[in-house]
C-alpha angles and dihedrals in degrees: 000000000000120000115250112253122228111247128194134163129238089248090059090051092051092048091051093046091047092050091048092050092049089051092048092046090053091049092049090049092052093047092049092050092048091049091053092051091046091053088050089052092048090052091051097043108106110172097190135011117195096224092050094243110142099177096126104032122132120182128188141173123218119207117170097178095104096040116120115251094244091055089051089053088053089051096248124160130205119226105204099178136017136177123206132196120256092246093054113124122245089242092058093049092044091050093053092042092050094048092048108031090168092062126095114220125208131178119244119237098052 
């Protein structure tokens, strides 16, 4: 008795490839947006100021342990915690929080 062969049409293949490409495009878009926000955070991260003024300090912690394998292939990073200055605008904080929904944000200057 011969084994039944798996049959599919070209249309099915095109639908599967299109769905995969849409998913991949979305993931690449998310990774690029997160990379842009991470670069912005790195520019605004000032660990020490000589005069003790901490008005523009942003701090963040990156932990890639729980990142899915496909995001690691796309060179994504997971920001798990960030601290923002008291004079940060709501737009800046919302931008970081929306790019990294897994991150917990806290104001500096407890």
